[in-house]
N, C-alpha and C positions, 0 to 999 in steps of 0.2 A: 504493500500500500504506500509506503514511503516513496518507492520508486515511481508509482503513478502520480503522486502529488508533485514530485519534483519535475516530472515531465509536463504536468499541467502548468506549472509556473513558467516554463519556457514556451508555453503556447503550442505544444506539439499535438498532432492529431490524436484524439482519444481512442480511435478505433485501432490505431497502430501502436501507440505507445506502450500498452500493457505487455506486448510480446517482446519488446526489445530487452527487457530484463529476464526473459525466459528463452534465450537462444537455444538452450538444449532441447526444447520441444521440437525444433525442426529436424532433429535426428529421427523422430518417429512420425511426423506428419508434415505435409507440405505446408507452405506459409498460410497462416489463417487470416492475414490482414487483407483479405479480398472483400469486395463489396457483398459477396454472397454469404459472408460469415461475420458475425458481430459478437464479440465477447464483452458483455457489459459488466465487468468485474466490479468496478467502482460503484456503479449504481446498485448492483445487487447487494454488496456488502453494506452500503449505507441504508438500504431499504429494510434490512432485517436486523440491524443493530441500533438500539435506541441511542439518542443523544447522550453524551457523557461528559464529565468534567475531569479535571486532573485528579480530583479526590475519588472519582469512581471510574477508573480506566477499564476498557473492555478486556475480556480474557485474552491472553496471548497464546498463539499456537504453540503446541508442545512438540519438541523433537526429543525423543527419548533414546537413552542408551542403556542397554542391559548387558552386564558382563557375562551372562550365561546363555542368553538366547538371541541369536542374530540370524539374518538370512544368509549372509556371506561374510566371513572374516578374511578380508584381504585376499579373496579367491582361494582361501585354504579350506574353509568349511562350507558345506552346502546343507541347508536345512530344508526338509520336506515335511509339509503338514498333510497328513493322510486321514481319510475317513474310510472306515471299513463297514460294509453292510453284509448281512446274510442274504440268502436267496429270496427272502420275503421283503427285503428292503429295510430291515431293522438294524439299527446301529449295533456294532459289536465293540465292546469297550474293555474286554478282559484278556486281550492278547499280550504276549511278551515280546521282547526284542528278538528272541530266537525264532518267532513265528514269521518274521518278515524277511524278504529278500529284495535287495536293491541292486539294480544294474544301471550303469551309465555307458551308453553306446555298446550295449550287450556285454560289457565287462562287469563282473560282480564287484560290489563295493562293500567295505567293512563298515557296519554301523557302529559309530563310536559314542553316540549319545542317544538315549531313548526315553520318552516319557509318555504317559497317558494323560488325557484331559489337560492338555497344556495350558498354563497360565501365561504364556508369552503375551506381551503387550499387543493389543488389538487396535488397529486404526481402520475404521469402517466408513466408507463413503456411500452416502445414499443419493442415488441419481433418479430424478423424477422426469418422465417424459411429459411435457406440457403441450405437445402438438395437438391439433384439433381431433385426431382420432381417439384421444384418451379422455375426451370430455365427459363421457358417462361413467367412467370408472375411477376418476381421480380421487374422489372422496374415500373410496375403499382403500386405495393405495396409501393415502395419507394416514389413515387410521392405523393400518397394519405396520407401516414404516415406523411410526412413533412407538408402537408396541414392541417392535424388534429392538429399538434403541434402549428402551427400558429393560428389556430382557438380557441383553448381552453386554452392555457397557459397564465396566467396573472402574474403580478409582484410577487405575493405571492406563486406561484406554481413552481414546478420543475419536472424534468423527467430524465429518463435514457434509454439507448438502449442496448438490448441484441440480440445476434443472436445464432442460434443453428443448428447443423446438427448432426454429431457424436461427436461434442464438444458443450460445452456451454461457450460462451465468452461474457464478459462485454465490450462493445465497448465504452460506455460513462457512467461514474458514475453520481450520482445525481447532477444536475445543473439547473439553471434557464436561462442559455444561449441558446437561440433557435438555434443560428448558430452552436454551438457545437453539439447539438442534430441532426440537419439536416446533418452535416458533417458525424456523425456516421452512420446515416441511409444510406447515399450515399456510405459509405464505406463497406456495406454488399456485399459479393460476393458468388456465388454458389460454394459449396464445391464439388470437383470432385474426389471421391476416386478411387482407382484402380479397375479394372474390377471385380476381384475376390471379393473384399470387397463389391462392389455395388451389386453383385449377392446375397451375403449372406444377405445384409441389406434388400433386397426386398423379401427375403424368410424367414420370422421370425420363421417358424417352423423347419428350418434346424439347425443343430449344427453350432455354430460359428456366429449366426446372430448378436450378440452384438458387433462385430468388427466394424460395421459401422452403418449408419441409421440416425434416426431423433429423438433426445432425448427431446421430448416435455415435458414429465412428470418431468424429471430432471430439465428442465428450469423453470417450474412453482415452483418447490421446491426452487430453488435458488432465483428467483424473490421474493417469499414470504419472504425469509430471509432478503432481501434488504429492504422490505417495512414494516417489523414487527414493527419498532419503529417510523414510520412516523405518524404524527397527521393529522386528516382530512380524506379526501377520497383517498383511495389507489386503483388505477385503473391499470389494465393490459390489453393491447391491443395486441392480438395474430394475427399475419399475417401468416397463415399456412393452410395446407390442413387437419390438425388434425390427421394425421397418426403418431403414435409413434412406432419406431423400435429401440430397444437397450437400453432403459433407465434402469438405476439401480432401480429407484423408480417405484412403481406401481401406477395405477390410483387412488386407494384409498388413498395412502400416499400423492399424489400431491393435491388431493381435500382437505384433512385434513389440509395440509400446507396453502392452500389458505384461508380456513375458519378461521384458527387461526390468519392469518394476516389481516383479514377483507377485503379481496380483492373484487373488482368488476371486473369481467372478461368479456371483449368483445372480440369476435372472428370475423375476417373477412376471410371467406373461399374463397380464389382465387386459384382454383385448375385447373390443366391441366389434364383433364380426359384421353386424348390420351396417356399420359405418362403411365398410368396404363393399358389401353386397349392394347397398343402395347406389353406389357409384360405379358398379360394374368392375370392381378391382379385385385382384386376387391377393390373399393374405399369405405371406411366406416368411414372416419374421422368426418363426421357431427355429428354422435351420441355422440362421446366423447366430442366434443366442446359444444354441447347442455347441457350436464351434468354440465360442469363448469359454463356455463352462468346461468342456472336455479338455481343452488345452491347459486350463489353469487349475483344475481340480475342484471346481465349484459344481453347481447344479442349476439346471433350468426347470422351473416348475410352472404350472398353469393354474390360474385362479379364475374360475367361471363365475363365482359369486362371492359374497362376503365370507361364507363359511370355508370354502375351499381356499380362498386367499389367506385367511387366517391360519389354516393348516400349513400352507406353503411357508409362511413366515415362521411359524413355530418350528418347522423342520430345519430351517436355516439356523435358528437360534440354538437348537439342540446340537447340530453338527459343529458349530463354532466352539462349543464347550466340550465336545467329545472327540476332538482330533488327536491323533498320535503325532508326536514330533520325532523324526528320524534325522540324525545328523551323521555325515560322513565326510572324509577327506578324499577328493577326487584322485584317482590314480594317475591322471594325466594333467599336466600343467595347463593353465589357461592360455588360450590362443585367440580369443575373440569369437570363436565359433559357437554355434548353438549345439548344446549337448542333449541328447535324448535320454530321459530317465524313465525307468520302469520300476514300480513298486508292486510286489506280489506277496500274497500269503499262500505259499505252495500247498500247504496241507489244509484241506477243508474247502467247502464250497462258498467262498467269499468273493465279494467284489470290492476292489480298492480304488478310491478316487484320490488322485494327487496330481500335481502339475506334471506335465509331460516333458519338461526340459527347462534349461536355463542357458543364459549367455555367459560363457566362461571368459571374463575379461582378461586380457594379457597381463601377466605379472610383471 
């Protein structure tokens, strides 16, 4: 925020200035400072934080360090957070280190640290889709997102809130204050573009589609940048139908950004199918969200109504408190490549969900 204010003082363009302090984002996404993409970071932060004085300063974002639990120690240790289910989809929480097998690029790795129900610090980003297609389901999403925050956030944890439509907006920066997070979630409103812009947004094959839409991939890139330096578990919860229209970033760039930030992506698909049917459009957001969840060790769930949506969020909360932590030292030094990881429980009919790889930065 200090960077933004300094740029304002020099009279620089508000649409471009917020990104000049975040040059690392271009590693994962193409330049966002185009007319088709607007990040109203300053406006969003001011809109959700009440006025304050020097005697009552706003909460400061937390960057935590834990001497015991980290994602990567200078490319020496790799941490994997894994969820194990039985054949009926029930969480399995009584396994031991000897029950697991970890391979990197098909080479067995020695697990050096193991724990159940990890208390590693949790940073959770709540992302709310406010494009027109979500108009009839937003209230359900808001209620359950606040419930999840209350369920999983503990004193050493923090979160933030983003919303997206044809813009990507940070409504609440990193904080451990649950009331501020809830206020930001309640502050999400459906964006209603002009009729011409809406028509283009829903017809992505036509020229001019990028003037409106639903910038899901851009949002994942931005959230990945926010979480890049956080220690512990970095979790992103997407409340969306999975349709992307108008993003500057492509699917591959968004997925790479998430993998480099070691994100675990959960998606709750609460979609209004009649919105698409009435406009003669096909809904295919599920397949995109599955790709993000499978690659990062998360889950994609569907919510058809208030009851099933509550169940989906409850499942996410249970998994975040029932993960196994497996740590190992890679047998091969970092060279900048993407390393494929596989976690298995060889004995028993179990399904393991964990991230499928990581980028081994050069040492």
